[in-house]
N, C-alpha and C positions, 0 to 999 in steps of 0.2 A: 843280437844280444838274449831271446829269449832262450836259444835252445845251449846255449853257453854257461847258464845255469847249473846245467844237470851235473851234478857230486862235486859243486862246487860251493862247500859251506860257508856261508858268511857271517865276517866278524870284525870287529871293530869299529861300527858305527853303530848310530844312539838311532837311525831310523831308516827304514826301507822306502820309495815311495815305487812305486810302479805305476807304467802308464801305458794302460789296453783298456782292457775287460777284465769278468772276472778271472778268464782262461789265465791270462797273463799274472795275477795275484796269488793266484793256484801253484801255480809254479813256481812263483820267487819264494812262498808260505813252506814246500817243499826241504831249502836253502836256512831254513828259521828253527831255531830252537825259541826257548821262552822267554828270552831274555832281550829280545829284537824285535820292535815295536815294524808291527807294520799300513802302508796307508796308501789304497788304490785310490788313482783317478781316473773314471773316464775317460778315454777318450773317441767316445762315441754318445754324448749326452742321450740320445735318445732313449728315454723309459722305457717299460714293458708295453704300457699305455697309451704312447705313442705308439707303438709297433700296432696296435691295437685298431686304435683309430685309423690306420693309413693303411689296412689290409690290403686292400688294392695294387700298394707299391709296396708292399713287404722287400727287406731287402735282406737274406739271412748273415750276411755279414756284420748287420747291429748287435752292438753290446745294449744287455742292460744295466750290468755293471752292478747287480741287487748286493756280491758285497763292499763295493766305491765307494768309498767316501767326499767324494768333492768328483765334479768335470772343469776343464777348462777357466768358467767364468766364476766358476768360486773357492778355487785352491788356493789365493793368495788369503782367502780369509781360512780357511779349514786351516792351513799349514798356521795360521796369528793363531788361535786357536787351542791346535797341540801343542804349541810353543807355550804359551801364557798359563798351560794348564788348566783351562777353561771344558776342555776335550779328553775324556779319559778312555784309557783301550781297553774291549771287552777281550776278555783270558775266556778263547773259544777248547776247547775239547776237541782233539785229534783223534784219529784210527793211528793204533799201531800196529803192523801187521806181521807177523812171523812166519819164516816159511821154512821146516824144519829146521827150526829151532835157532834161527837166524832172523838177531831182526832186520827185517828190510828197511833201508837206507832212509829212505823218506815217510816221513810223517801224513797221513791224507786229512784235512780239511773239509771235502768235501764227500767223500764215498770210495767204495774200492768194487769194482765190480770182478768178479771170476770165471770165468767160462772158457766155452773149446774157441781155440782161434778162428774156427769159422763158423758164422753167425750159422750155417741150415745147419750143423752137426745139431746131434744131442749132449750134452754138457752132465756127465754122471756123478753124483757124488754123496758120501754120508757125513753129518752132523751133531752136531750133541753140546752141549750146554755146558761147564763146567765151573767151578769155582775155581781162583786162582790162585795158586802154588797144590792145587788140585787134583790129582791124574781122574776123579771118579768124576763119569758125567754124572750130573744133578734133575737131566731130561732125557728122556728116550734119543736113542739112536737115531736118526729119520737117514734112511736110504732114498737120493732120493732122481732122480732126468727132471729136464729141463733144459732149457735157454738160460741158465745158470744162475748164479748167484750175487746181491746184491748188499752193502752193509753203506751204511751212511753217520754221519754223525748229523747233531743241531740242524747246524746250519747246512749243511746239507739235506736236510730233510723238504726242503721246497724246488728239489731242481728235480732228476731222473726217478728216485722213491718218490715224490707225491703223483706225478705222473702216471706211475705204475699202482696210485692206486692205496700209496702208505700212507700214515698218519705223518702231520706237519708238527715237528717236535717244538716246543718253548726253546728260544735260540740260546738260549744258558743252559739246554739243560745236558749232565752230562755221561747219561744213558746214549746204546745205540741202538738204533734200528737193520733188522735184517730179512730178506724177503726173496723166497724164489722165482724167480721169474718163469714165466709158463710152466708152470710142473703139469705133467705127463702122466694123468691119469695115475693121478696120491695115489698110494695106499685110504684104506677111510683111516687106519690108525698114524695117522701122521698128516694127515690133513690142517691139524688144528699146531702143528707146529712149524708150519711153513713160512712163515713168516714171524715173527716176533722183537722180542729185548734182549739186546746182552745189558746189565748193568757195571757199574764202575768195578764191581770186585766178582765181576763175569767173564768167563772167555768164551768165544765158541770156535769150534777145534772142529776141523774138515778135514776127510781124507779125500782124497782127490782119483776116480777114478777113471778117466781116462788117458789115452797116452798124450796126447797134446792138452795142454792147457794154460789160458793167457786170464794174470792179473794187471786190469788197468786202476792207475792209482787217479783220482781228482780227474778224468779223462782220458785221452787218448794219449797225452802223449810221453806220459811218464806210465812205461806196463816191465812183466818180470816174467817168465818161462816157469812150467813148473809142467808137473809129468809123474805119469802114471804112479800112486803111491806117496806122494810129496802131503805130509802136515801140515795146511794150514790156520791161522790162529788170526783173531780180530778178536781186538779189547779194544780201550778207552788208555791204555798207561802207557799214551805217547808223549810226549813237552806240547804244552797247551799251546795256542799262538795269539799273539797279543794283540791285536787290529781295530785303528780305530772306523769305525764304520759312521756311514747314519742315523746307526741306533742309540751311537755310544757317548751322543754327548754331552747327556747330563746324566751320563753311570757313574759313579762315586764305585771305585775299589778299592 
């Protein structure tokens, strides 16, 4: 079921319910525009705190369900709150990726990783920030050798970006965050530009410098190959996502 969602826009429904974990919700979100809300039901109700309390019995198949609003025990209550209007959806910013001038099909709720397909290989790219609608960069062009480039939204800032030392953002922030992973002997002039922010009126422009490359969107299931010289642009100009979460019960939109 999960893999069948690829390339299949969801239309003519009032609400999408996902059953699984965050990965299931993320993959379903790729098929949604800004008109249809989604709610996640965590099929494994174990929270991260409970996993930490039982480290000796760690199970890698567990799901933390950070984005999920319900589990099997409280789904009926959550659904009632959605239907009677007491629980409001959040409208979350997503990442738009353009590859050689064409919009990638799916917006990303969490993050995008650009890297060499071989994790042992060096990822080479050059990048700069520019204003939307303007081809002239507003920052220096940074030339980088590393293990890749990650871009995240506010919702994704608590995931891999946080693990790599990035900043946890306000959940409703319209900004994006980027970080070069494991830079190799960066030039002193570039060190202050290896991580930073993409504001709502800005675009991160990247030119890929390896014969092979791959973009991963919200994890490992959705990806796109790129080649030497490909130009990839990242911005917050994607359709937002309406999502019911544990953070949205008392939020008025």
